[in-house]
Residue frames as a rotation matrix with the C-alpha (Angstrom) as fourth column:
MET 1
-0.070 0.183 -0.981 -13.05
-0.796 0.582 0.165 39.81
0.601 0.792 0.105 -63.62
ILE 2
0.119 0.235 0.965 -14.42
-0.846 0.533 -0.026 36.61
-0.520 -0.813 0.262 -62.08
ASP 3
-0.817 -0.444 -0.369 -13.28
-0.568 0.732 0.376 33.11
0.103 0.517 -0.850 -62.98
HIS 4
0.087 0.949 -0.304 -16.29
-0.840 0.234 0.490 31.00
0.536 0.213 0.817 -63.94
ALA 5
0.046 -0.116 -0.992 -14.86
0.143 0.984 -0.109 27.74
0.989 -0.137 0.061 -62.57
VAL 6
-0.912 -0.389 -0.133 -14.05
0.204 -0.149 -0.967 29.35
0.357 -0.909 0.216 -59.20
LEU 7
-0.572 0.773 0.276 -17.55
-0.815 -0.572 -0.086 30.83
0.091 -0.274 0.957 -58.98
GLU 8
0.310 0.711 -0.631 -19.16
-0.609 0.658 0.443 27.48
0.731 0.247 0.637 -59.77
GLY 9
-0.341 -0.518 -0.785 -16.86
0.306 0.728 -0.613 25.72
0.889 -0.449 -0.090 -57.31
ILE 10
-0.982 0.024 0.187 -17.95
-0.177 -0.463 -0.868 28.04
0.066 -0.886 0.459 -54.51
ARG 11
-0.200 0.979 -0.045 -21.58
-0.947 -0.181 0.265 27.68
0.251 0.096 0.963 -55.53
ARG 12
0.210 0.233 -0.950 -21.34
-0.179 0.964 0.197 23.87
0.961 0.129 0.244 -55.38
ALA 13
-0.723 -0.549 -0.419 -19.60
0.324 0.266 -0.908 24.05
0.610 -0.792 -0.014 -52.01
VAL 14
-0.756 0.531 0.381 -22.47
-0.654 -0.618 -0.436 26.17
0.004 -0.579 0.815 -50.64
VAL 15
0.198 0.867 -0.458 -25.01
-0.797 0.414 0.439 23.63
0.570 0.278 0.773 -51.89
VAL 16
-0.039 -0.296 -0.954 -23.10
0.206 0.932 -0.298 20.73
0.978 -0.208 0.025 -50.30
GLU 17
-0.936 -0.350 0.034 -22.66
0.065 -0.265 -0.962 22.62
0.345 -0.899 0.271 -47.02
ASN 18
-0.451 0.846 0.285 -26.37
-0.891 -0.445 -0.091 23.44
0.049 -0.295 0.954 -46.85
ARG 19
0.271 0.526 -0.806 -27.28
-0.473 0.802 0.364 19.84
0.838 0.283 0.466 -47.66
GLU 20
-0.424 -0.517 -0.744 -25.13
0.405 0.627 -0.666 18.61
0.810 -0.583 -0.056 -44.80
ASP 21
-0.957 0.103 0.270 -26.56
-0.277 -0.596 -0.754 21.23
0.083 -0.796 0.599 -42.42
THR 22
-0.084 0.992 -0.093 -30.10
-0.931 -0.045 0.362 20.25
0.355 0.116 0.928 -43.41
PHE 23
0.194 0.093 -0.977 -29.39
-0.035 0.996 0.088 16.55
0.980 0.017 0.197 -42.86
ARG 24
-0.765 -0.546 -0.340 -27.75
0.339 0.107 -0.935 17.32
0.547 -0.831 0.103 -39.51
ALA 25
-0.748 0.537 0.391 -30.70
-0.658 -0.679 -0.326 19.47
0.091 -0.501 0.861 -38.44
ILE 26
0.217 0.871 -0.440 -33.23
-0.730 0.444 0.519 16.75
0.648 0.209 0.733 -39.33
ILE 27
-0.069 -0.328 -0.942 -31.24
0.313 0.890 -0.333 14.07
0.947 -0.317 0.041 -37.46
GLN 28
-0.939 -0.343 0.016 -30.90
0.110 -0.344 -0.933 16.29
0.325 -0.874 0.360 -34.38
MET 29
-0.496 0.816 0.297 -34.59
-0.859 -0.510 -0.032 17.21
0.126 -0.271 0.954 -34.30
VAL 30
0.323 0.637 -0.700 -35.88
-0.511 0.740 0.437 13.69
0.797 0.217 0.564 -34.92
SER 31
-0.264 -0.496 -0.827 -33.53
0.448 0.697 -0.560 12.13
0.854 -0.518 0.038 -32.36
GLY 32
-0.953 -0.085 0.290 -34.36
-0.180 -0.611 -0.771 14.88
0.243 -0.787 0.567 -29.87
ILE 33
-0.102 0.989 0.108 -38.10
-0.937 -0.132 0.324 14.30
0.334 -0.068 0.940 -30.24
ALA 34
0.302 0.178 -0.937 -37.61
-0.117 0.982 0.149 10.52
0.946 0.064 0.317 -29.93
VAL 35
-0.636 -0.615 -0.467 -35.49
0.415 0.238 -0.878 10.86
0.651 -0.752 0.103 -26.78
THR 36
-0.803 0.391 0.449 -38.01
-0.574 -0.707 -0.412 13.29
0.157 -0.589 0.793 -25.26
VAL 37
0.206 0.936 -0.287 -40.94
-0.789 0.332 0.517 10.95
0.579 0.120 0.807 -25.96
VAL 38
0.140 -0.217 -0.966 -39.11
0.251 0.952 -0.177 7.93
0.958 -0.218 0.187 -24.51
THR 39
-0.834 -0.545 -0.084 -37.90
0.234 -0.212 -0.949 9.83
0.499 -0.811 0.304 -21.44
LEU 40
-0.622 0.667 0.411 -41.27
-0.779 -0.582 -0.236 11.38
0.082 -0.466 0.881 -20.61
GLY 41
0.282 0.714 -0.641 -43.00
-0.576 0.661 0.482 8.09
0.767 0.233 0.597 -21.37
PHE 42
-0.261 -0.475 -0.840 -40.74
0.441 0.715 -0.541 6.32
0.858 -0.512 0.023 -18.89
LEU 43
-0.970 -0.090 0.227 -41.43
-0.133 -0.586 -0.800 9.06
0.205 -0.805 0.556 -16.33
PHE 44
-0.168 0.983 0.070 -45.19
-0.908 -0.182 0.377 8.64
0.383 0.000 0.924 -16.86
CYS 45
0.320 0.272 -0.907 -44.99
-0.111 0.962 0.249 4.89
0.941 0.021 0.338 -16.38
ALA 46
-0.589 -0.624 -0.514 -42.79
0.460 0.264 -0.848 5.15
0.665 -0.735 0.131 -13.30
THR 47
-0.868 0.316 0.384 -45.08
-0.483 -0.721 -0.497 7.76
0.119 -0.616 0.778 -11.75
TRP 48
0.090 0.961 -0.263 -48.17
-0.805 0.225 0.550 5.72
0.587 0.162 0.793 -12.56
ILE 49
0.194 -0.067 -0.979 -46.67
0.207 0.978 -0.025 2.61
0.959 -0.197 0.204 -10.93
PHE 50
-0.410 -0.531 -0.741 -45.03
0.807 0.168 -0.567 4.16
0.426 -0.830 0.360 -7.88
GLY 51
-0.948 -0.039 0.317 -46.99
-0.051 -0.962 -0.270 7.40
0.315 -0.272 0.909 -7.41
GLY 52
-0.184 0.955 -0.231 -50.34
0.430 0.290 0.855 5.97
0.884 0.058 -0.464 -6.34
PHE 53
-0.108 0.098 -0.989 -49.86
0.993 -0.036 -0.112 7.08
-0.047 -0.995 -0.093 -2.72
PHE 54
-0.817 -0.264 -0.512 -49.22
0.288 -0.957 0.034 10.70
-0.499 -0.119 0.858 -3.68
ALA 55
-0.790 0.598 0.134 -52.12
-0.029 -0.255 0.967 10.67
0.613 0.760 0.219 -6.16
ASP 56
0.050 0.824 -0.564 -54.51
0.736 0.351 0.578 9.51
0.675 -0.444 -0.589 -3.42
LEU 57
-0.376 -0.292 -0.879 -53.02
0.883 -0.400 -0.245 12.04
-0.280 -0.869 0.409 -1.03
ILE 58
-0.869 0.027 -0.494 -53.98
-0.102 -0.987 0.127 15.00
-0.484 0.161 0.860 -3.23
GLY 59
-0.044 0.989 0.142 -57.21
-0.030 0.140 -0.990 13.46
-0.999 -0.048 0.023 -4.50
LEU 60
0.014 0.001 -1.000 -56.22
-0.966 -0.259 -0.013 12.80
-0.259 0.966 -0.002 -8.12
ARG 61
0.956 0.227 0.185 -56.60
-0.153 0.925 -0.347 9.73
-0.250 0.303 0.920 -10.23
ARG 62
0.287 -0.918 0.274 -53.34
0.322 0.362 0.875 7.92
-0.902 -0.163 0.399 -10.85
THR 63
0.101 -0.219 0.970 -53.41
0.994 0.066 -0.088 8.70
-0.045 0.973 0.225 -14.58
SER 64
0.823 0.264 0.503 -54.12
0.318 -0.948 -0.023 12.40
0.471 0.179 -0.864 -14.01
PHE 65
0.822 -0.565 -0.068 -51.34
-0.154 -0.335 0.929 12.61
-0.548 -0.754 -0.363 -11.45
SER 66
0.088 -0.818 0.568 -48.87
0.644 0.482 0.594 10.92
-0.760 0.314 0.570 -13.81
LEU 67
0.316 0.106 0.943 -49.83
0.893 -0.369 -0.258 13.23
0.321 0.923 -0.211 -16.67
ALA 68
0.984 0.081 0.159 -49.39
0.021 -0.938 0.346 16.27
0.178 -0.337 -0.925 -14.43
VAL 69
0.514 -0.857 0.043 -45.92
0.012 0.057 0.998 15.15
-0.858 -0.512 0.040 -13.31
MET 70
-0.002 -0.495 0.869 -44.93
0.903 0.372 0.214 14.36
-0.429 0.785 0.447 -16.90
ALA 71
0.611 0.299 0.733 -46.15
0.639 -0.733 -0.233 17.77
0.468 0.610 -0.639 -18.09
LEU 72
0.961 -0.261 -0.091 -44.31
-0.125 -0.704 0.699 19.55
-0.246 -0.661 -0.709 -15.28
PHE 73
0.181 -0.954 0.240 -41.00
0.211 0.276 0.938 17.85
-0.960 -0.119 0.252 -15.99
GLY 74
0.138 -0.078 0.987 -41.54
0.981 0.147 -0.126 18.31
-0.136 0.986 0.097 -19.73
VAL 75
0.880 0.233 0.414 -42.00
0.304 -0.946 -0.114 22.07
0.365 0.226 -0.903 -19.39
VAL 76
0.773 -0.632 -0.057 -39.03
-0.247 -0.383 0.890 22.39
-0.584 -0.674 -0.453 -17.05
SER 77
0.057 -0.789 0.612 -36.78
0.556 0.534 0.636 20.38
-0.829 0.304 0.469 -19.39
ILE 78
0.352 0.134 0.926 -37.83
0.915 -0.258 -0.311 22.43
0.198 0.957 -0.213 -22.45
VAL 79
0.978 0.016 0.209 -37.27
-0.025 -0.981 0.191 25.75
0.208 -0.193 -0.959 -20.67
SER 80
0.561 -0.821 0.101 -33.92
-0.104 0.051 0.993 24.55
-0.821 -0.568 -0.057 -19.32
ALA 81
0.025 -0.527 0.850 -32.82
0.859 0.446 0.251 23.41
-0.511 0.724 0.463 -22.78
TRP 82
0.663 0.301 0.685 -33.95
0.645 -0.694 -0.320 26.74
0.379 0.654 -0.654 -24.26
ARG 83
0.925 -0.304 0.227 -31.83
-0.375 -0.825 0.422 28.59
0.059 -0.476 -0.878 -21.69
SER 84
0.359 -0.821 -0.444 -28.88
-0.182 0.405 -0.896 26.22
0.916 0.402 -0.004 -22.27
VAL 85
0.550 -0.111 0.828 -28.77
-0.834 -0.030 0.550 25.10
-0.036 -0.993 -0.110 -18.65
ASP 86
-0.089 -0.655 -0.750 -25.93
-0.408 0.711 -0.573 22.67
0.908 0.255 -0.331 -17.96
PRO 87
0.839 0.513 0.184 -26.99
-0.366 0.282 0.887 20.34
0.403 -0.811 0.424 -15.12
LEU 88
0.642 -0.664 -0.383 -23.44
0.715 0.699 -0.013 19.02
0.276 -0.266 0.924 -14.80
LYS 89
0.106 -0.605 0.789 -21.96
0.036 -0.791 -0.611 22.47
0.994 0.093 -0.062 -14.25
GLY 90
-0.001 -0.205 0.979 -20.29
-0.885 -0.456 -0.096 22.65
0.466 -0.866 -0.181 -10.85
VAL 91
0.915 0.304 0.267 -20.60
-0.392 0.830 0.397 18.90
-0.101 -0.468 0.878 -10.26
LYS 92
-0.030 -0.998 0.059 -17.22
-0.978 0.041 0.204 17.52
-0.206 -0.051 -0.977 -9.35
PRO 93
0.018 -0.030 -0.999 -16.21
-0.517 0.855 -0.035 14.08
0.856 0.517 0.000 -10.63
MET 94
0.936 0.348 0.046 -16.73
-0.233 0.519 0.822 11.26
0.262 -0.781 0.567 -8.17
SER 95
0.149 -0.911 0.386 -13.73
-0.985 -0.100 0.144 10.57
-0.093 -0.401 -0.911 -5.99
ASP 96
-0.510 -0.435 -0.742 -11.93
-0.532 0.837 -0.126 7.23
0.676 0.331 -0.658 -6.02
ILE 97
-0.962 0.180 0.208 -13.61
-0.098 0.481 -0.871 6.28
-0.256 -0.858 -0.444 -2.74
GLU 98
-0.123 0.977 -0.177 -17.06
-0.663 -0.213 -0.717 7.15
-0.738 0.030 0.674 -4.13
MET 99
0.062 0.088 -0.994 -16.39
-0.933 0.359 -0.027 5.14
0.354 0.929 0.105 -7.28
LEU 100
-0.837 -0.429 -0.340 -15.25
-0.276 0.867 -0.416 2.19
0.473 -0.254 -0.843 -5.17
MET 101
-0.745 0.620 0.248 -18.34
-0.201 0.147 -0.969 2.39
-0.637 -0.771 0.015 -2.95
LEU 102
0.100 0.806 -0.584 -20.59
-0.904 -0.172 -0.392 2.56
-0.416 0.567 0.711 -6.04
GLU 103
-0.219 -0.261 -0.940 -18.95
-0.729 0.684 -0.020 -0.50
0.648 0.681 -0.340 -7.59
ILE 104
-0.991 -0.130 -0.006 -19.29
-0.087 0.699 -0.710 -2.40
0.097 -0.703 -0.705 -4.31
SER 105
-0.435 0.897 0.078 -22.97
-0.492 -0.164 -0.855 -1.44
-0.755 -0.410 0.513 -4.07
LEU 106
0.083 0.439 -0.895 -23.57
-0.987 0.161 -0.012 -2.90
0.139 0.884 0.447 -7.53
LEU 107
-0.466 -0.342 -0.816 -22.19
-0.279 0.932 -0.231 -6.20
0.840 0.120 -0.530 -6.30
THR 108
-0.805 0.207 -0.556 -23.84
0.588 0.397 -0.705 -5.93
0.075 -0.894 -0.441 -2.88
PRO 109
-0.261 0.780 0.568 -27.42
0.351 -0.472 0.809 -4.60
0.899 0.411 -0.151 -3.31
ARG 110
0.462 0.482 -0.744 -27.91
0.844 0.018 0.536 -4.35
0.272 -0.876 -0.398 0.45
LEU 111
-0.490 -0.718 -0.493 -25.32
0.813 -0.581 0.037 -1.60
-0.313 -0.383 0.869 0.64
GLY 112
0.445 0.836 0.322 -27.41
0.895 -0.405 -0.185 0.70
-0.024 0.370 -0.929 -1.57
TYR 113
-0.148 -0.562 -0.814 -24.77
0.464 -0.766 0.445 3.42
-0.874 -0.312 0.374 -1.99
PHE 114
0.165 0.078 0.983 -25.27
0.952 -0.274 -0.138 6.26
0.259 0.958 -0.120 -4.47
SER 115
-0.795 -0.477 -0.375 -24.33
0.542 -0.835 -0.088 9.92
-0.271 -0.273 0.923 -4.80
PRO 116
0.179 0.968 -0.176 -27.48
0.739 -0.250 -0.625 12.09
-0.649 -0.018 -0.761 -4.63
ARG 117
0.159 -0.157 -0.975 -25.79
-0.316 -0.943 0.101 15.04
-0.935 0.292 -0.199 -6.33
HIS 118
-0.811 -0.523 -0.264 -24.50
-0.425 0.215 0.879 12.99
-0.403 0.825 -0.396 -9.24
ALA 119
-0.651 0.640 0.408 -27.75
0.687 0.725 -0.042 11.03
-0.323 0.253 -0.912 -9.54
THR 120
0.309 0.792 -0.527 -29.81
0.451 -0.609 -0.652 14.24
-0.837 -0.036 -0.546 -9.67
ALA 121
-0.083 -0.432 -0.898 -27.50
-0.589 -0.706 0.394 15.87
-0.804 0.561 -0.196 -12.19
GLY 122
-0.939 -0.292 0.182 -27.53
-0.062 0.665 0.744 12.74
-0.338 0.687 -0.643 -14.34
ALA 123
-0.266 0.926 0.268 -31.33
0.836 0.360 -0.415 12.54
-0.481 0.113 -0.869 -14.33
ALA 124
0.405 0.382 -0.830 -31.57
0.039 -0.915 -0.402 16.24
-0.913 0.130 -0.386 -15.22
TRP 125
-0.520 -0.683 -0.514 -29.07
-0.548 -0.195 0.814 15.75
-0.656 0.704 -0.272 -18.06
VAL 126
-0.837 0.272 0.475 -31.21
0.473 0.796 0.378 12.93
-0.275 0.541 -0.795 -19.49
LEU 127
0.141 0.977 -0.157 -34.40
0.760 -0.209 -0.616 15.02
-0.635 -0.032 -0.772 -19.27
ILE 128
0.358 -0.057 -0.932 -32.82
-0.267 -0.963 -0.044 18.07
-0.895 0.265 -0.360 -20.90
GLY 129
-0.580 -0.773 0.257 -30.98
0.002 0.314 0.949 16.06
-0.814 0.552 -0.181 -23.57
GLY 130
-0.228 0.569 0.790 -33.99
0.905 0.423 -0.043 15.50
-0.359 0.705 -0.611 -25.83
PRO 131
0.809 0.571 -0.139 -35.22
0.497 -0.791 -0.356 19.12
-0.314 0.219 -0.924 -26.03
ALA 132
0.243 -0.802 -0.546 -31.61
-0.266 -0.597 0.757 20.33
-0.933 -0.039 -0.358 -26.29
ASN 133
-0.609 -0.435 0.663 -31.16
0.440 0.510 0.739 18.19
-0.660 0.742 -0.119 -29.40
VAL 134
0.286 0.800 0.527 -34.30
0.942 -0.135 -0.307 19.69
-0.175 0.585 -0.792 -30.92
PHE 135
0.855 0.018 -0.519 -33.06
0.054 -0.997 0.054 23.23
-0.516 -0.074 -0.853 -30.31
ASP 136
-0.221 -0.974 -0.047 -29.64
-0.128 -0.019 0.992 22.30
-0.967 0.225 -0.121 -31.71
GLY 137
-0.377 0.160 0.912 -31.41
0.832 0.493 0.257 21.07
-0.408 0.855 -0.319 -34.84
VAL 138
0.740 0.669 0.067 -33.34
0.649 -0.683 -0.335 24.32
-0.178 0.292 -0.940 -35.18
ARG 139
0.517 -0.636 -0.573 -30.08
-0.241 -0.751 0.615 26.22
-0.821 -0.180 -0.542 -34.74
SER 140
-0.506 -0.710 0.490 -28.37
0.262 0.414 0.871 24.13
-0.822 0.569 -0.023 -37.44
TRP 141
0.080 0.637 0.767 -31.29
0.980 0.091 -0.178 24.81
-0.183 0.765 -0.617 -39.79
ARG 142
0.905 0.334 -0.263 -31.15
0.318 -0.943 -0.104 28.55
-0.282 0.011 -0.959 -39.18
GLU 143
0.287 -0.890 -0.354 -27.37
-0.297 -0.434 0.850 28.65
-0.911 -0.139 -0.389 -39.66
ARG 144
0.299 -0.151 0.942 -27.51
0.814 0.556 -0.169 27.34
-0.499 0.817 0.289 -43.21
LEU 145
-0.701 -0.662 -0.265 -25.63
0.393 -0.669 0.631 29.49
-0.595 0.338 0.729 -45.69
ARG 146
0.551 0.829 0.094 -27.69
0.613 -0.326 -0.720 32.14
-0.566 0.454 -0.688 -47.47
ALA 147
-0.460 -0.833 -0.308 -25.33
0.251 -0.454 0.855 33.24
-0.852 0.316 0.418 -50.20
ASN 148
0.714 0.685 -0.142 -26.84
0.092 -0.294 -0.951 35.37
-0.694 0.666 -0.273 -52.98
GLU 149
0.719 -0.407 0.564 -25.22
0.676 0.220 -0.703 35.96
0.162 0.887 0.433 -56.34
VAL 150
0.710 -0.453 0.540 -23.50
-0.343 -0.891 -0.296 39.17
0.615 0.025 -0.788 -55.20
LEU 151
0.564 -0.489 0.665 -21.88
-0.711 0.122 0.693 37.39
-0.420 -0.864 -0.279 -52.24
LEU 152
0.703 -0.292 0.649 -20.84
0.398 0.917 -0.018 34.44
-0.590 0.270 0.761 -54.41
ARG 153
0.716 -0.437 0.544 -19.16
0.454 -0.300 -0.839 36.74
0.530 0.848 -0.016 -56.94
SER 154
0.627 -0.489 0.607 -17.47
-0.677 -0.727 0.114 38.69
0.385 -0.482 -0.787 -54.17
SER 155
0.638 -0.366 0.677 -16.20
-0.348 0.647 0.678 35.42
-0.687 -0.669 0.286 -52.68
ALA 156
0.739 -0.358 0.570 -14.83
0.651 0.596 -0.470 34.27
-0.172 0.719 0.673 -56.03
ASP 157
0.663 -0.491 0.566 -13.03
0.005 -0.753 -0.658 37.58
0.749 0.439 -0.496 -56.47
LEU 158
0.594 -0.428 0.681 -11.61
-0.805 -0.311 0.506 37.44
-0.004 -0.848 -0.529 -52.94
LEU 159
0.757 -0.320 0.570 -10.43
0.125 0.927 0.354 33.88
-0.642 -0.196 0.741 -53.40
ASP 160
0.685 -0.516 0.514 -8.48
0.617 0.036 -0.786 35.01
0.387 0.856 0.344 -56.46
ARG 161
0.563 -0.456 0.689 -6.96
-0.442 -0.871 -0.215 37.89
0.698 -0.183 -0.692 -54.47
CYS 162
0.745 -0.207 0.634 -5.92
-0.589 0.242 0.771 35.49
-0.313 -0.948 0.058 -51.71
ARG 163
0.791 -0.596 -0.138 -3.29
0.352 0.628 -0.694 33.90
0.501 0.500 0.706 -53.96
ALA 164
-0.551 -0.815 0.181 -1.13
0.264 -0.376 -0.888 36.39
0.792 -0.442 0.422 -52.08
ASN 165
-0.340 0.453 -0.824 -2.34
0.940 0.192 -0.283 36.68
0.030 -0.870 -0.491 -48.49
VAL 166
-0.077 0.433 0.898 -4.76
0.258 -0.862 0.437 39.57
0.963 0.265 -0.045 -47.93
PRO 167
-0.965 -0.263 -0.017 -4.45
0.095 -0.285 -0.954 41.56
0.246 -0.922 0.300 -44.67
VAL 168
-0.333 0.892 -0.306 -7.68
0.942 0.330 -0.063 41.26
0.045 -0.309 -0.950 -42.68
ARG 169
-0.196 0.249 -0.948 -7.78
0.422 -0.852 -0.311 45.01
-0.885 -0.461 0.062 -42.07
GLN 170
-0.777 -0.137 -0.614 -7.94
-0.434 -0.591 0.681 45.56
-0.456 0.795 0.400 -45.85
LEU 171
-0.751 0.524 0.402 -10.96
0.622 0.765 0.167 43.35
-0.219 0.376 -0.900 -46.47
GLY 172
-0.874 0.433 -0.220 -13.47
-0.444 -0.896 -0.001 46.16
-0.198 0.097 0.975 -46.13
PRO 173
0.038 0.983 -0.178 -16.76
-0.984 0.006 -0.178 45.26
-0.174 0.182 0.968 -47.90
ALA 174
0.018 -0.094 -0.995 -15.37
-0.557 0.826 -0.088 41.80
0.830 0.556 -0.038 -48.66
ALA 175
-0.646 -0.284 0.708 -15.60
-0.763 0.254 -0.594 40.80
-0.011 -0.924 -0.381 -44.98
SER 176
0.322 0.845 0.427 -18.79
-0.742 0.505 -0.441 38.77
-0.589 -0.175 0.789 -45.60
ALA 177
0.711 -0.145 -0.688 -17.07
-0.522 0.548 -0.654 36.98
0.472 0.824 0.314 -48.48
ALA 178
-0.393 -0.919 0.043 -14.14
-0.660 0.249 -0.709 36.18
0.641 -0.306 -0.704 -46.18
VAL 179
-0.333 0.368 0.868 -16.52
-0.807 0.365 -0.464 34.66
-0.488 -0.855 0.176 -43.63
LEU 180
0.738 0.662 -0.135 -18.10
-0.617 0.579 -0.533 32.52
-0.274 0.476 0.836 -46.36
LEU 181
0.375 -0.684 -0.625 -14.74
-0.511 0.410 -0.755 31.30
0.773 0.603 -0.196 -47.68
ARG 182
-0.598 -0.621 0.507 -13.58
-0.748 0.207 -0.630 30.49
0.286 -0.756 -0.588 -44.17
ARG 183
0.016 0.688 0.726 -16.72
-0.764 0.477 -0.434 28.51
-0.645 -0.548 0.533 -43.37
LEU 184
0.881 0.330 -0.340 -16.44
-0.473 0.586 -0.657 26.57
-0.018 0.740 0.673 -46.62
GLY 185
0.618 -0.706 0.347 -12.84
0.262 0.600 0.755 25.71
-0.741 -0.376 0.556 -45.83
PHE 186
0.694 -0.359 0.624 -11.35
0.643 -0.082 -0.762 27.67
0.324 0.930 0.174 -48.73
ALA 187
0.071 -0.655 0.753 -9.58
-0.086 -0.756 -0.649 30.26
0.994 -0.018 -0.110 -46.57
LYS 188
0.472 -0.004 -0.882 -8.17
0.844 0.293 0.450 30.67
0.256 -0.956 0.142 -43.08
VAL 189
0.872 -0.201 0.446 -6.87
-0.289 -0.947 0.139 33.47
0.394 -0.249 -0.884 -40.90
VAL 190
0.332 -0.844 -0.421 -3.14
0.826 0.476 -0.301 33.38
0.455 -0.248 0.856 -40.16
GLY 191
-0.707 -0.630 0.322 -1.47
0.354 -0.709 -0.610 35.60
0.613 -0.317 0.724 -37.63
ARG 192
0.082 0.706 -0.703 -3.09
0.997 -0.067 0.049 37.74
-0.012 -0.705 -0.709 -34.96
GLY 193
0.130 0.035 -0.991 -3.99
0.468 -0.883 0.031 41.32
-0.874 -0.468 -0.131 -34.34
PRO 194
0.429 0.048 -0.902 -2.82
-0.504 -0.816 -0.283 43.91
-0.750 0.576 -0.326 -36.89
THR 195
-0.542 -0.746 -0.387 -0.75
-0.759 0.236 0.608 41.32
-0.362 0.623 -0.693 -38.75
ALA 196
-0.182 0.545 0.819 -3.65
0.074 0.838 -0.541 38.90
-0.980 -0.038 -0.193 -39.30
GLU 197
-0.615 -0.058 -0.786 -4.08
-0.752 -0.257 0.607 37.85
-0.237 0.965 0.115 -42.92
LEU 198
0.522 0.782 0.342 -6.56
-0.497 0.604 -0.623 35.81
-0.693 0.155 0.704 -44.93
ALA 199
-0.543 -0.775 -0.321 -4.81
-0.777 0.320 0.542 32.93
-0.318 0.544 -0.776 -46.68
LEU 200
0.273 0.619 -0.736 -5.98
-0.837 0.530 0.134 30.08
0.474 0.580 0.663 -48.86
THR 201
0.252 -0.136 0.958 -6.21
-0.575 0.776 0.261 26.59
-0.779 -0.616 0.117 -47.45
GLU 202
-0.781 -0.521 0.344 -5.18
-0.094 0.642 0.761 23.54
-0.617 0.562 -0.550 -49.45
ARG 203
-0.123 0.837 0.533 -8.76
0.816 0.391 -0.425 23.26
-0.564 0.383 -0.731 -50.65
GLY 204
0.680 0.364 -0.636 -8.78
0.059 -0.893 -0.447 26.90
-0.731 0.267 -0.629 -51.69
ARG 205
-0.220 -0.845 -0.488 -5.48
-0.621 -0.264 0.738 26.58
-0.752 0.465 -0.467 -53.53
THR 206
-0.686 0.032 0.727 -6.82
0.410 0.843 0.349 23.56
-0.601 0.538 -0.591 -55.40
LEU 207
0.363 0.915 0.174 -9.88
0.737 -0.168 -0.654 25.50
-0.569 0.366 -0.736 -56.52
ALA 208
0.703 -0.098 -0.704 -7.80
-0.247 -0.962 -0.113 28.49
-0.667 0.253 -0.701 -57.59
ALA 209
-0.267 -0.937 0.225 -5.17
-0.090 0.257 0.962 26.47
-0.960 0.237 -0.153 -59.46
ASP 210
-0.746 -0.202 0.635 -4.74
0.523 0.414 0.745 26.26
-0.413 0.888 -0.203 -63.25
GLN 211
0.149 0.845 -0.514 -7.10
0.149 -0.533 -0.833 29.11
-0.978 0.047 -0.205 -64.12
ALA 212
-0.420 -0.363 -0.832 -5.38
-0.696 -0.459 0.552 29.51
-0.583 0.810 -0.060 -67.45
ALA 213
-0.996 0.014 -0.088 -6.77
-0.043 0.791 0.610 26.17
0.078 0.611 -0.788 -68.57
ARG 214
-0.478 0.874 -0.085 -10.30
0.573 0.236 -0.785 27.03
-0.666 -0.424 -0.614 -67.47
PRO 215
0.176 0.640 0.748 -13.15
0.970 -0.242 -0.021 28.65
0.168 0.729 -0.663 -69.44
PRO 216
-0.492 -0.353 0.796 -12.96
0.362 -0.914 -0.183 32.42
0.792 0.198 0.578 -69.99
ARG 217
-0.844 0.107 -0.525 -13.76
0.481 -0.282 -0.831 34.66
-0.236 -0.954 0.187 -67.05
LEU 218
0.189 0.962 0.199 -17.14
0.968 -0.216 0.126 36.22
0.164 0.169 -0.972 -66.58
PRO 219
-0.376 -0.294 0.879 -17.32
0.266 -0.943 -0.201 39.99
0.888 0.158 0.432 -66.76
C-alpha cells in the first residue's frame, strides 16, 4: 500500500530538483560560452596587435594569422576541458619570497618579476575555464532525474519502510529507489560495511509524518 501524500511529495521533489538542475545547466552553459567568446576575442585582438612580425614571417595576413592562433587555442582548450585537464595540477603555491618579489615588481615596473610556471598555468586555466563550464552544464542537464511512475511508487514504499532503518544489504530491487531518496535528501546511509543502513533524514521524517491524517492510501 502506498501513501498518496508521500507519493505526491516525492513527485514534487523530483520536479523541483529537475528545475534546479535545468537552471544550473543553462547558467553554466551560457556563462561558459560567454567566457570562451571573451577569452578568445581577447586572444585574437592581442595576436592581431602584437603578432604582426610573426604573420609577416610566415607570409600570412595579420587577420588570418590571428584567426589561426585563436582557432588553435580554441581547439586545445575544448579538448583539454573535455578530458578534464587540470592546468594547476602539480603547480606548487608561490613561496613567500616569490610573493614578495611579485608585489615589489607591481610597485617597481622596471623589476619585471613573474613566475613563468604560474603565469602559464594561470593562462591555461582561463582558456579552459569557459569550455569546462559548458561541459559541466551538459553534465548537469544529463544528470537530471528520470523517475518513472514505477520508481516513484517504489520510492514512496521504501520511504515508509525506512521509519525503522533498513539494512542496505536488504534493499534488493529497491536500490534505485534508495538512490533517488538519497539524492532528494529524504534518506541517508548510516554506518559502514555490513552494518550500513538506510535511514530517513529530517526532511524524510517530515514527509512520512502524520500519515493517519492524510488521504487514503493508493492500492
